[in-house]
PyMOL Python script that loads the backbone (N, CA, C, O; Angstrom):
from pymol import cmd

cmd.read_pdbstr("""\
ATOM      1  N   UNK A   1     151.042   3.558  77.267  1.00  0.00           N
ATOM      2  CA  UNK A   1     149.451   4.348  77.126  1.00  0.00           C
ATOM      3  C   UNK A   1     149.213   4.566  75.825  1.00  0.00           C
ATOM      4  O   UNK A   1     150.125   4.738  75.016  1.00  0.00           O
ATOM      5  N   UNK A   2     147.462   4.581  75.395  1.00  0.00           N
ATOM      6  CA  UNK A   2     147.267   4.378  74.089  1.00  0.00           C
ATOM      7  C   UNK A   2     146.687   5.764  73.506  1.00  0.00           C
ATOM      8  O   UNK A   2     145.898   6.522  74.070  1.00  0.00           O
ATOM      9  N   UNK A   3     147.293   5.908  72.199  1.00  0.00           N
ATOM     10  CA  UNK A   3     147.001   7.149  71.542  1.00  0.00           C
ATOM     11  C   UNK A   3     146.091   8.127  71.779  1.00  0.00           C
ATOM     12  O   UNK A   3     146.325   9.318  71.983  1.00  0.00           O
ATOM     13  N   UNK A   4     144.763   7.424  71.735  1.00  0.00           N
ATOM     14  CA  UNK A   4     143.689   8.281  72.361  1.00  0.00           C
ATOM     15  C   UNK A   4     143.851   9.150  73.742  1.00  0.00           C
ATOM     16  O   UNK A   4     143.595  10.338  73.935  1.00  0.00           O
ATOM     17  N   UNK A   5     144.321   8.239  74.561  1.00  0.00           N
ATOM     18  CA  UNK A   5     144.270   8.683  75.991  1.00  0.00           C
ATOM     19  C   UNK A   5     145.482   9.696  75.823  1.00  0.00           C
ATOM     20  O   UNK A   5     145.269  10.641  76.584  1.00  0.00           O
ATOM     21  N   UNK A   6     146.521   9.849  75.213  1.00  0.00           N
ATOM     22  CA  UNK A   6     147.764  10.607  74.783  1.00  0.00           C
ATOM     23  C   UNK A   6     146.857  12.041  74.155  1.00  0.00           C
ATOM     24  O   UNK A   6     146.895  13.172  74.640  1.00  0.00           O
ATOM     25  N   UNK A   7     146.141  11.634  73.067  1.00  0.00           N
ATOM     26  CA  UNK A   7     145.598  12.848  72.554  1.00  0.00           C
ATOM     27  C   UNK A   7     144.338  13.985  73.175  1.00  0.00           C
ATOM     28  O   UNK A   7     143.985  15.085  72.750  1.00  0.00           O
ATOM     29  N   UNK A   8     143.854  13.134  74.404  1.00  0.00           N
ATOM     30  CA  UNK A   8     143.037  13.511  75.459  1.00  0.00           C
ATOM     31  C   UNK A   8     143.814  14.489  76.216  1.00  0.00           C
ATOM     32  O   UNK A   8     143.259  15.500  76.645  1.00  0.00           O
ATOM     33  N   UNK A   9     145.139  14.253  76.426  1.00  0.00           N
ATOM     34  CA  UNK A   9     145.782  14.540  77.965  1.00  0.00           C
ATOM     35  C   UNK A   9     146.052  15.937  77.035  1.00  0.00           C
ATOM     36  O   UNK A   9     145.736  17.027  77.513  1.00  0.00           O
ATOM     37  N   UNK A  10     146.540  15.862  75.933  1.00  0.00           N
ATOM     38  CA  UNK A  10     147.155  16.934  75.057  1.00  0.00           C
ATOM     39  C   UNK A  10     146.133  18.065  74.814  1.00  0.00           C
ATOM     40  O   UNK A  10     146.381  19.270  74.857  1.00  0.00           O
ATOM     41  N   UNK A  11     144.966  17.495  74.556  1.00  0.00           N
ATOM     42  CA  UNK A  11     144.047  18.632  74.578  1.00  0.00           C
ATOM     43  C   UNK A  11     143.298  19.278  75.665  1.00  0.00           C
ATOM     44  O   UNK A  11     142.619  20.299  75.562  1.00  0.00           O
ATOM     45  N   UNK A  12     143.536  18.435  76.917  1.00  0.00           N
ATOM     46  CA  UNK A  12     143.226  19.134  78.277  1.00  0.00           C
ATOM     47  C   UNK A  12     144.008  19.901  78.484  1.00  0.00           C
ATOM     48  O   UNK A  12     143.634  20.984  78.934  1.00  0.00           O
ATOM     49  N   UNK A  13     145.615  19.631  78.211  1.00  0.00           N
ATOM     50  CA  UNK A  13     146.575  20.317  78.451  1.00  0.00           C
ATOM     51  C   UNK A  13     146.570  21.730  77.592  1.00  0.00           C
ATOM     52  O   UNK A  13     146.826  22.755  78.223  1.00  0.00           O
ATOM     53  N   UNK A  14     146.342  21.809  76.439  1.00  0.00           N
ATOM     54  CA  UNK A  14     146.133  23.034  75.762  1.00  0.00           C
ATOM     55  C   UNK A  14     144.944  23.851  76.307  1.00  0.00           C
ATOM     56  O   UNK A  14     145.080  25.059  76.502  1.00  0.00           O
ATOM     57  N   UNK A  15     143.898  23.282  76.531  1.00  0.00           N
ATOM     58  CA  UNK A  15     142.793  23.871  77.334  1.00  0.00           C
ATOM     59  C   UNK A  15     143.405  24.645  78.515  1.00  0.00           C
ATOM     60  O   UNK A  15     143.272  25.868  78.474  1.00  0.00           O
ATOM     61  N   UNK A  16     144.111  24.062  79.652  1.00  0.00           N
ATOM     62  CA  UNK A  16     144.787  24.691  80.482  1.00  0.00           C
ATOM     63  C   UNK A  16     145.750  26.034  80.161  1.00  0.00           C
ATOM     64  O   UNK A  16     145.660  27.158  80.655  1.00  0.00           O
ATOM     65  N   UNK A  17     146.790  25.479  79.069  1.00  0.00           N
ATOM     66  CA  UNK A  17     147.167  26.689  78.652  1.00  0.00           C
ATOM     67  C   UNK A  17     146.667  27.621  77.873  1.00  0.00           C
ATOM     68  O   UNK A  17     147.233  28.714  77.892  1.00  0.00           O
ATOM     69  N   UNK A  18     145.876  27.495  77.283  1.00  0.00           N
ATOM     70  CA  UNK A  18     145.006  28.823  76.690  1.00  0.00           C
ATOM     71  C   UNK A  18     144.227  29.817  77.851  1.00  0.00           C
ATOM     72  O   UNK A  18     143.831  30.971  77.687  1.00  0.00           O
ATOM     73  N   UNK A  19     144.160  29.099  78.890  1.00  0.00           N
ATOM     74  CA  UNK A  19     143.434  29.947  80.193  1.00  0.00           C
ATOM     75  C   UNK A  19     144.473  30.771  80.995  1.00  0.00           C
ATOM     76  O   UNK A  19     144.166  31.714  81.723  1.00  0.00           O
ATOM     77  N   UNK A  20     145.875  30.269  80.765  1.00  0.00           N
ATOM     78  CA  UNK A  20     146.848  30.878  81.500  1.00  0.00           C
ATOM     79  C   UNK A  20     147.008  32.572  81.177  1.00  0.00           C
ATOM     80  O   UNK A  20     146.854  33.147  80.099  1.00  0.00           O
ATOM     81  N   UNK A  21     147.284  33.005  82.193  1.00  0.00           N
ATOM     82  CA  UNK A  21     147.329  34.458  81.931  1.00  0.00           C
ATOM     83  C   UNK A  21     148.584  35.210  82.394  1.00  0.00           C
ATOM     84  O   UNK A  21     148.938  36.337  82.047  1.00  0.00           O
ATOM     85  N   UNK A  22     149.350  34.141  83.472  1.00  0.00           N
ATOM     86  CA  UNK A  22     150.487  34.751  84.233  1.00  0.00           C
ATOM     87  C   UNK A  22     151.747  34.216  82.985  1.00  0.00           C
ATOM     88  O   UNK A  22     151.948  33.060  82.615  1.00  0.00           O
ATOM     89  N   UNK A  23     152.368  35.312  82.588  1.00  0.00           N
ATOM     90  CA  UNK A  23     153.277  35.221  81.718  1.00  0.00           C
ATOM     91  C   UNK A  23     154.798  34.713  82.169  1.00  0.00           C
ATOM     92  O   UNK A  23     155.765  34.597  81.416  1.00  0.00           O
ATOM     93  N   UNK A  24     154.754  34.450  83.541  1.00  0.00           N
ATOM     94  CA  UNK A  24     155.926  33.780  83.818  1.00  0.00           C
ATOM     95  C   UNK A  24     155.645  31.967  83.812  1.00  0.00           C
ATOM     96  O   UNK A  24     156.450  31.093  83.492  1.00  0.00           O
ATOM     97  N   UNK A  25     154.712  31.868  84.121  1.00  0.00           N
ATOM     98  CA  UNK A  25     154.127  30.361  83.783  1.00  0.00           C
ATOM     99  C   UNK A  25     154.194  29.782  82.450  1.00  0.00           C
ATOM    100  O   UNK A  25     154.518  28.617  82.221  1.00  0.00           O
ATOM    101  N   UNK A  26     153.851  30.711  81.525  1.00  0.00           N
ATOM    102  CA  UNK A  26     153.668  30.424  79.862  1.00  0.00           C
ATOM    103  C   UNK A  26     155.430  30.200  79.659  1.00  0.00           C
ATOM    104  O   UNK A  26     155.918  29.149  79.245  1.00  0.00           O
ATOM    105  N   UNK A  27     156.247  31.454  80.058  1.00  0.00           N
ATOM    106  CA  UNK A  27     157.416  31.141  79.738  1.00  0.00           C
ATOM    107  C   UNK A  27     158.311  29.969  80.393  1.00  0.00           C
ATOM    108  O   UNK A  27     159.440  29.600  80.068  1.00  0.00           O
ATOM    109  N   UNK A  28     157.532  29.537  81.332  1.00  0.00           N
ATOM    110  CA  UNK A  28     158.261  28.427  82.118  1.00  0.00           C
ATOM    111  C   UNK A  28     158.021  27.135  80.979  1.00  0.00           C
ATOM    112  O   UNK A  28     158.941  26.609  80.353  1.00  0.00           O
ATOM    113  N   UNK A  29     156.875  26.840  80.893  1.00  0.00           N
ATOM    114  CA  UNK A  29     156.358  25.881  79.989  1.00  0.00           C
ATOM    115  C   UNK A  29     157.040  26.225  78.537  1.00  0.00           C
ATOM    116  O   UNK A  29     157.458  25.195  78.009  1.00  0.00           O
ATOM    117  N   UNK A  30     157.185  27.001  78.024  1.00  0.00           N
ATOM    118  CA  UNK A  30     158.093  27.089  76.715  1.00  0.00           C
ATOM    119  C   UNK A  30     159.526  26.707  76.916  1.00  0.00           C
ATOM    120  O   UNK A  30     160.116  26.057  76.054  1.00  0.00           O
ATOM    121  N   UNK A  31     160.096  27.083  78.008  1.00  0.00           N
ATOM    122  CA  UNK A  31     161.421  26.433  78.259  1.00  0.00           C
ATOM    123  C   UNK A  31     161.138  25.300  78.532  1.00  0.00           C
ATOM    124  O   UNK A  31     162.008  24.603  78.011  1.00  0.00           O
ATOM    125  N   UNK A  32     160.346  24.613  79.106  1.00  0.00           N
ATOM    126  CA  UNK A  32     160.407  23.166  79.420  1.00  0.00           C
ATOM    127  C   UNK A  32     160.536  22.514  78.270  1.00  0.00           C
ATOM    128  O   UNK A  32     161.449  21.788  77.877  1.00  0.00           O
ATOM    129  N   UNK A  33     159.315  22.908  77.650  1.00  0.00           N
ATOM    130  CA  UNK A  33     159.011  22.238  76.337  1.00  0.00           C
ATOM    131  C   UNK A  33     160.286  21.964  75.325  1.00  0.00           C
ATOM    132  O   UNK A  33     160.587  20.954  74.689  1.00  0.00           O
ATOM    133  N   UNK A  34     160.844  23.108  75.414  1.00  0.00           N
ATOM    134  CA  UNK A  34     162.150  23.228  74.391  1.00  0.00           C
ATOM    135  C   UNK A  34     163.347  22.539  74.915  1.00  0.00           C
ATOM    136  O   UNK A  34     164.145  22.060  74.110  1.00  0.00           O
ATOM    137  N   UNK A  35     163.550  22.443  76.196  1.00  0.00           N
ATOM    138  CA  UNK A  35     164.576  21.665  76.745  1.00  0.00           C
ATOM    139  C   UNK A  35     164.426  20.432  76.647  1.00  0.00           C
ATOM    140  O   UNK A  35     165.456  19.786  76.449  1.00  0.00           O
ATOM    141  N   UNK A  36     163.072  19.658  76.753  1.00  0.00           N
ATOM    142  CA  UNK A  36     162.548  18.119  76.454  1.00  0.00           C
ATOM    143  C   UNK A  36     162.827  17.925  75.055  1.00  0.00           C
ATOM    144  O   UNK A  36     163.393  16.920  74.626  1.00  0.00           O
ATOM    145  N   UNK A  37     162.442  18.860  74.360  1.00  0.00           N
ATOM    146  CA  UNK A  37     162.739  18.145  72.977  1.00  0.00           C
ATOM    147  C   UNK A  37     164.056  17.991  72.473  1.00  0.00           C
ATOM    148  O   UNK A  37     164.530  17.166  71.693  1.00  0.00           O
ATOM    149  N   UNK A  38     164.728  19.299  73.294  1.00  0.00           N
ATOM    150  CA  UNK A  38     166.481  18.728  72.638  1.00  0.00           C
ATOM    151  C   UNK A  38     166.615  17.523  73.124  1.00  0.00           C
ATOM    152  O   UNK A  38     167.122  16.661  72.406  1.00  0.00           O
ATOM    153  N   UNK A  39     166.203  17.221  74.398  1.00  0.00           N
ATOM    154  CA  UNK A  39     166.782  16.057  75.060  1.00  0.00           C
ATOM    155  C   UNK A  39     166.606  15.047  74.034  1.00  0.00           C
ATOM    156  O   UNK A  39     167.541  14.382  73.589  1.00  0.00           O
ATOM    157  N   UNK A  40     165.392  14.937  73.661  1.00  0.00           N
ATOM    158  CA  UNK A  40     164.909  13.717  72.821  1.00  0.00           C
ATOM    159  C   UNK A  40     165.890  13.779  71.324  1.00  0.00           C
ATOM    160  O   UNK A  40     166.292  12.746  70.790  1.00  0.00           O
ATOM    161  N   UNK A  41     166.094  14.752  70.938  1.00  0.00           N
ATOM    162  CA  UNK A  41     166.790  15.072  69.562  1.00  0.00           C
ATOM    163  C   UNK A  41     168.136  14.821  69.557  1.00  0.00           C
ATOM    164  O   UNK A  41     168.725  14.055  68.795  1.00  0.00           O
ATOM    165  N   UNK A  42     168.801  15.774  70.802  1.00  0.00           N
ATOM    166  CA  UNK A  42     170.558  15.397  70.520  1.00  0.00           C
ATOM    167  C   UNK A  42     171.035  14.267  70.662  1.00  0.00           C
ATOM    168  O   UNK A  42     172.057  14.075  70.003  1.00  0.00           O
ATOM    169  N   UNK A  43     170.463  12.917  71.661  1.00  0.00           N
ATOM    170  CA  UNK A  43     171.244  11.955  71.686  1.00  0.00           C
ATOM    171  C   UNK A  43     171.021  11.111  70.624  1.00  0.00           C
ATOM    172  O   UNK A  43     171.499   9.978  70.684  1.00  0.00           O
ATOM    173  N   UNK A  44     170.277  11.507  69.504  1.00  0.00           N
ATOM    174  CA  UNK A  44     170.091  10.801  68.472  1.00  0.00           C
ATOM    175  C   UNK A  44     171.173  11.308  67.215  1.00  0.00           C
ATOM    176  O   UNK A  44     171.323  10.666  66.176  1.00  0.00           O
ATOM    177  N   UNK A  45     171.712  12.276  67.457  1.00  0.00           N
ATOM    178  CA  UNK A  45     172.573  12.940  66.664  1.00  0.00           C
ATOM    179  C   UNK A  45     174.147  12.493  66.867  1.00  0.00           C
ATOM    180  O   UNK A  45     174.486  12.471  68.050  1.00  0.00           O
ATOM    181  N   UNK A  46     174.968  12.204  66.099  1.00  0.00           N
ATOM    182  CA  UNK A  46     176.466  11.999  66.478  1.00  0.00           C
ATOM    183  C   UNK A  46     177.073  12.398  65.168  1.00  0.00           C
ATOM    184  O   UNK A  46     176.815  12.250  63.973  1.00  0.00           O
ATOM    185  N   UNK A  47     178.076  13.020  65.975  1.00  0.00           N
ATOM    186  CA  UNK A  47     179.212  13.634  64.943  1.00  0.00           C
ATOM    187  C   UNK A  47     179.994  12.199  64.201  1.00  0.00           C
ATOM    188  O   UNK A  47     180.382  11.202  64.811  1.00  0.00           O
ATOM    189  N   UNK A  48     180.077  12.455  62.715  1.00  0.00           N
ATOM    190  CA  UNK A  48     180.567  11.459  62.081  1.00  0.00           C
ATOM    191  C   UNK A  48     182.401  11.986  61.966  1.00  0.00           C
ATOM    192  O   UNK A  48     182.922  13.101  61.982  1.00  0.00           O
ATOM    193  N   UNK A  49     182.942  10.667  61.856  1.00  0.00           N
ATOM    194  CA  UNK A  49     184.459  11.041  61.477  1.00  0.00           C
ATOM    195  C   UNK A  49     184.707  11.168  60.149  1.00  0.00           C
ATOM    196  O   UNK A  49     183.816  10.953  59.327  1.00  0.00           O
ATOM    197  N   UNK A  50     185.876  11.512  59.814  1.00  0.00           N
ATOM    198  CA  UNK A  50     186.190  11.907  58.311  1.00  0.00           C
ATOM    199  C   UNK A  50     186.039  10.801  57.506  1.00  0.00           C
ATOM    200  O   UNK A  50     185.454  10.755  56.424  1.00  0.00           O
ATOM    201  N   UNK A  51     186.816   9.570  58.322  1.00  0.00           N
ATOM    202  CA  UNK A  51     186.764   8.324  57.505  1.00  0.00           C
ATOM    203  C   UNK A  51     185.242   7.601  57.279  1.00  0.00           C
ATOM    204  O   UNK A  51     184.973   6.833  56.355  1.00  0.00           O
ATOM    205  N   UNK A  52     184.304   8.045  58.369  1.00  0.00           N
ATOM    206  CA  UNK A  52     182.808   7.453  58.400  1.00  0.00           C
ATOM    207  C   UNK A  52     182.181   7.944  57.087  1.00  0.00           C
ATOM    208  O   UNK A  52     181.695   7.219  56.219  1.00  0.00           O
ATOM    209  N   UNK A  53     182.300   9.849  57.063  1.00  0.00           N
ATOM    210  CA  UNK A  53     181.770  10.618  56.400  1.00  0.00           C
ATOM    211  C   UNK A  53     182.562   9.874  54.651  1.00  0.00           C
ATOM    212  O   UNK A  53     181.723   9.634  53.784  1.00  0.00           O
ATOM    213  N   UNK A  54     183.396   9.712  54.452  1.00  0.00           N
ATOM    214  CA  UNK A  54     184.084   9.060  53.380  1.00  0.00           C
ATOM    215  C   UNK A  54     183.816   8.071  53.082  1.00  0.00           C
ATOM    216  O   UNK A  54     183.898   7.843  51.875  1.00  0.00           O
ATOM    217  N   UNK A  55     183.357   6.958  53.990  1.00  0.00           N
ATOM    218  CA  UNK A  55     182.740   5.841  53.777  1.00  0.00           C
ATOM    219  C   UNK A  55     181.549   5.899  53.002  1.00  0.00           C
ATOM    220  O   UNK A  55     181.380   5.339  51.919  1.00  0.00           O
ATOM    221  N   UNK A  56     180.643   6.683  53.684  1.00  0.00           N
ATOM    222  CA  UNK A  56     179.148   6.999  53.201  1.00  0.00           C
ATOM    223  C   UNK A  56     179.207   7.678  51.827  1.00  0.00           C
ATOM    224  O   UNK A  56     178.313   7.460  51.009  1.00  0.00           O
ATOM    225  N   UNK A  57     180.204   8.474  51.556  1.00  0.00           N
ATOM    226  CA  UNK A  57     180.032   8.860  50.068  1.00  0.00           C
ATOM    227  C   UNK A  57     180.564   7.863  49.337  1.00  0.00           C
ATOM    228  O   UNK A  57     179.942   7.583  48.312  1.00  0.00           O
ATOM    229  N   UNK A  58     181.432   7.317  49.547  1.00  0.00           N
ATOM    230  CA  UNK A  58     181.818   5.664  48.616  1.00  0.00           C
ATOM    231  C   UNK A  58     180.735   5.269  48.240  1.00  0.00           C
ATOM    232  O   UNK A  58     180.312   5.371  47.088  1.00  0.00           O
ATOM    233  N   UNK A  59     180.108   4.724  49.266  1.00  0.00           N
ATOM    234  CA  UNK A  59     178.835   3.972  49.393  1.00  0.00           C
ATOM    235  C   UNK A  59     177.662   4.539  48.382  1.00  0.00           C
ATOM    236  O   UNK A  59     177.144   3.877  47.483  1.00  0.00           O
ATOM    237  N   UNK A  60     177.368   5.846  48.706  1.00  0.00           N
ATOM    238  CA  UNK A  60     176.531   6.460  47.588  1.00  0.00           C
ATOM    239  C   UNK A  60     177.132   6.823  46.265  1.00  0.00           C
ATOM    240  O   UNK A  60     176.377   7.141  45.346  1.00  0.00           O
ATOM    241  N   UNK A  61     177.989   6.810  46.152  1.00  0.00           N
ATOM    242  CA  UNK A  61     178.607   6.781  44.793  1.00  0.00           C
ATOM    243  C   UNK A  61     178.618   5.745  44.182  1.00  0.00           C
ATOM    244  O   UNK A  61     178.467   5.859  42.966  1.00  0.00           O
ATOM    245  N   UNK A  62     178.795   4.347  44.747  1.00  0.00           N
ATOM    246  CA  UNK A  62     178.677   2.904  44.427  1.00  0.00           C
ATOM    247  C   UNK A  62     177.239   2.852  43.828  1.00  0.00           C
ATOM    248  O   UNK A  62     176.952   2.485  42.688  1.00  0.00           O
ATOM    249  N   UNK A  63     176.236   3.360  44.969  1.00  0.00           N
ATOM    250  CA  UNK A  63     174.884   3.113  44.542  1.00  0.00           C
ATOM    251  C   UNK A  63     174.461   3.853  43.532  1.00  0.00           C
ATOM    252  O   UNK A  63     173.613   3.224  42.898  1.00  0.00           O
ATOM    253  N   UNK A  64     174.644   4.804  43.133  1.00  0.00           N
ATOM    254  CA  UNK A  64     174.413   5.483  41.852  1.00  0.00           C
ATOM    255  C   UNK A  64     174.983   5.021  40.574  1.00  0.00           C
ATOM    256  O   UNK A  64     174.359   4.888  39.521  1.00  0.00           O
ATOM    257  N   UNK A  65     176.408   4.758  40.806  1.00  0.00           N
ATOM    258  CA  UNK A  65     176.866   4.013  39.253  1.00  0.00           C
ATOM    259  C   UNK A  65     176.264   2.749  39.416  1.00  0.00           C
ATOM    260  O   UNK A  65     176.215   2.351  38.252  1.00  0.00           O
ATOM    261  N   UNK A  66     175.717   1.759  40.207  1.00  0.00           N
ATOM    262  CA  UNK A  66     174.917   0.823  39.951  1.00  0.00           C
ATOM    263  C   UNK A  66     173.499   0.709  39.643  1.00  0.00           C
ATOM    264  O   UNK A  66     172.880  -0.337  39.452  1.00  0.00           O
ATOM    265  N   UNK A  67     172.984   2.085  39.611  1.00  0.00           N
ATOM    266  CA  UNK A  67     171.503   2.475  39.673  1.00  0.00           C
ATOM    267  C   UNK A  67     170.560   2.354  40.529  1.00  0.00           C
ATOM    268  O   UNK A  67     169.361   2.356  40.250  1.00  0.00           O
ATOM    269  N   UNK A  68     171.189   2.204  41.970  1.00  0.00           N
ATOM    270  CA  UNK A  68     170.437   1.596  42.854  1.00  0.00           C
ATOM    271  C   UNK A  68     169.706   3.111  43.351  1.00  0.00           C
ATOM    272  O   UNK A  68     169.896   3.484  44.509  1.00  0.00           O
ATOM    273  N   UNK A  69     168.969   3.847  42.523  1.00  0.00           N
ATOM    274  CA  UNK A  69     168.823   5.327  43.068  1.00  0.00           C
ATOM    275  C   UNK A  69     167.087   5.537  42.824  1.00  0.00           C
ATOM    276  O   UNK A  69     166.527   4.819  41.996  1.00  0.00           O
ATOM    277  N   UNK A  70     166.524   6.278  43.386  1.00  0.00           N
ATOM    278  CA  UNK A  70     165.116   6.546  43.072  1.00  0.00           C
ATOM    279  C   UNK A  70     165.047   8.032  42.841  1.00  0.00           C
ATOM    280  O   UNK A  70     165.730   8.893  43.397  1.00  0.00           O
ATOM    281  N   UNK A  71     163.881   8.231  41.706  1.00  0.00           N
ATOM    282  CA  UNK A  71     163.452   9.629  41.359  1.00  0.00           C
ATOM    283  C   UNK A  71     162.913  10.460  42.704  1.00  0.00           C
ATOM    284  O   UNK A  71     162.511   9.957  43.753  1.00  0.00           O
ATOM    285  N   UNK A  72     163.015  11.796  42.391  1.00  0.00           N
ATOM    286  CA  UNK A  72     162.246  12.643  43.532  1.00  0.00           C
ATOM    287  C   UNK A  72     160.975  12.179  43.852  1.00  0.00           C
ATOM    288  O   UNK A  72     160.479  12.016  44.966  1.00  0.00           O
ATOM    289  N   UNK A  73     160.340  11.917  42.357  1.00  0.00           N
ATOM    290  CA  UNK A  73     158.790  11.870  42.438  1.00  0.00           C
ATOM    291  C   UNK A  73     158.352  10.444  43.035  1.00  0.00           C
ATOM    292  O   UNK A  73     157.309  10.171  43.629  1.00  0.00           O
ATOM    293  N   UNK A  74     159.384   9.649  42.731  1.00  0.00           N
ATOM    294  CA  UNK A  74     159.237   7.947  43.432  1.00  0.00           C
ATOM    295  C   UNK A  74     159.187   8.119  45.106  1.00  0.00           C
ATOM    296  O   UNK A  74     158.389   7.499  45.809  1.00  0.00           O
ATOM    297  N   UNK A  75     160.058   8.952  45.552  1.00  0.00           N
ATOM    298  CA  UNK A  75     160.296   9.054  47.172  1.00  0.00           C
ATOM    299  C   UNK A  75     159.257   9.890  47.520  1.00  0.00           C
ATOM    300  O   UNK A  75     158.831   9.710  48.660  1.00  0.00           O
ATOM    301  N   UNK A  76     158.567  11.008  46.671  1.00  0.00           N
ATOM    302  CA  UNK A  76     157.574  12.041  47.311  1.00  0.00           C
ATOM    303  C   UNK A  76     156.298  11.095  47.277  1.00  0.00           C
ATOM    304  O   UNK A  76     155.362  11.381  48.024  1.00  0.00           O
ATOM    305  N   UNK A  77     156.219  10.093  46.533  1.00  0.00           N
ATOM    306  CA  UNK A  77     155.122   9.000  46.519  1.00  0.00           C
ATOM    307  C   UNK A  77     155.055   8.597  47.549  1.00  0.00           C
ATOM    308  O   UNK A  77     154.121   8.937  48.275  1.00  0.00           O
ATOM    309  N   UNK A  78     156.210   7.562  48.054  1.00  0.00           N
ATOM    310  CA  UNK A  78     156.272   6.695  49.104  1.00  0.00           C
ATOM    311  C   UNK A  78     155.916   7.518  50.082  1.00  0.00           C
ATOM    312  O   UNK A  78     155.007   7.072  50.781  1.00  0.00           O
ATOM    313  N   UNK A  79     156.310   8.543  50.366  1.00  0.00           N
ATOM    314  CA  UNK A  79     156.412   9.103  52.059  1.00  0.00           C
ATOM    315  C   UNK A  79     154.720   9.520  52.041  1.00  0.00           C
ATOM    316  O   UNK A  79     154.161   9.453  53.135  1.00  0.00           O
ATOM    317  N   UNK A  80     154.012   9.883  51.027  1.00  0.00           N
ATOM    318  CA  UNK A  80     152.913  10.019  51.194  1.00  0.00           C
ATOM    319  C   UNK A  80     152.031   9.153  51.367  1.00  0.00           C
ATOM    320  O   UNK A  80     151.034   9.379  52.053  1.00  0.00           O
ATOM    321  N   UNK A  81     152.297   7.806  50.661  1.00  0.00           N
ATOM    322  CA  UNK A  81     151.847   6.203  51.128  1.00  0.00           C
ATOM    323  C   UNK A  81     151.910   6.174  52.639  1.00  0.00           C
ATOM    324  O   UNK A  81     151.016   5.819  53.407  1.00  0.00           O
ATOM    325  N   UNK A  82     153.204   6.639  52.951  1.00  0.00           N
ATOM    326  CA  UNK A  82     153.048   6.088  54.582  1.00  0.00           C
ATOM    327  C   UNK A  82     152.390   7.163  55.445  1.00  0.00           C
ATOM    328  O   UNK A  82     152.076   6.981  56.621  1.00  0.00           O
ATOM    329  N   UNK A  83     152.224   8.187  54.834  1.00  0.00           N
ATOM    330  CA  UNK A  83     151.383   9.357  55.679  1.00  0.00           C
ATOM    331  C   UNK A  83     149.705   8.682  55.694  1.00  0.00           C
ATOM    332  O   UNK A  83     148.908   8.682  56.633  1.00  0.00           O
ATOM    333  N   UNK A  84     149.564   8.226  54.540  1.00  0.00           N
ATOM    334  CA  UNK A  84     148.312   7.694  54.768  1.00  0.00           C
ATOM    335  C   UNK A  84     148.026   6.418  55.358  1.00  0.00           C
ATOM    336  O   UNK A  84     146.933   6.095  55.822  1.00  0.00           O
ATOM    337  N   UNK A  85     149.261   5.568  55.312  1.00  0.00           N
ATOM    338  CA  UNK A  85     148.909   4.329  56.265  1.00  0.00           C
ATOM    339  C   UNK A  85     148.848   4.837  57.668  1.00  0.00           C
ATOM    340  O   UNK A  85     148.016   4.286  58.388  1.00  0.00           O
ATOM    341  N   UNK A  86     149.649   5.882  58.242  1.00  0.00           N
ATOM    342  CA  UNK A  86     149.705   6.128  59.214  1.00  0.00           C
ATOM    343  C   UNK A  86     148.255   6.607  60.004  1.00  0.00           C
ATOM    344  O   UNK A  86     147.994   6.435  61.194  1.00  0.00           O
ATOM    345  N   UNK A  87     147.505   7.181  59.092  1.00  0.00           N
ATOM    346  CA  UNK A  87     146.333   7.765  59.368  1.00  0.00           C
ATOM    347  C   UNK A  87     145.173   6.573  59.482  1.00  0.00           C
ATOM    348  O   UNK A  87     144.086   6.887  59.967  1.00  0.00           O
ATOM    349  N   UNK A  88     145.379   5.349  59.084  1.00  0.00           N
ATOM    350  CA  UNK A  88     144.462   4.512  59.090  1.00  0.00           C
ATOM    351  C   UNK A  88     144.542   3.809  60.436  1.00  0.00           C
ATOM    352  O   UNK A  88     143.740   2.918  60.716  1.00  0.00           O
TER     353      UNK A  88
END
""", "prot")
cmd.dss("prot")
cmd.show_as("cartoon", "prot")
cmd.util.cbc("prot")
cmd.orient("prot")
């Protein structure tokens, strides 16, 4: 589905939502949205073992000692460039 179609559907949904006066329906929609968002986020999260965490810390410390780092300002500028690229 194209982004334009999704945006149009979202706007249509918002218009319908605004017209709602039944609080039960609003509560159900809010609950559904919350549950669906959790489903998409939780599977991506993974608990790290102590060994995995230790390995990540070691790797990070090695990167720092080798100068493989970026300043906060550089990261911020890169993120801003991603955002502007996405808008095009």
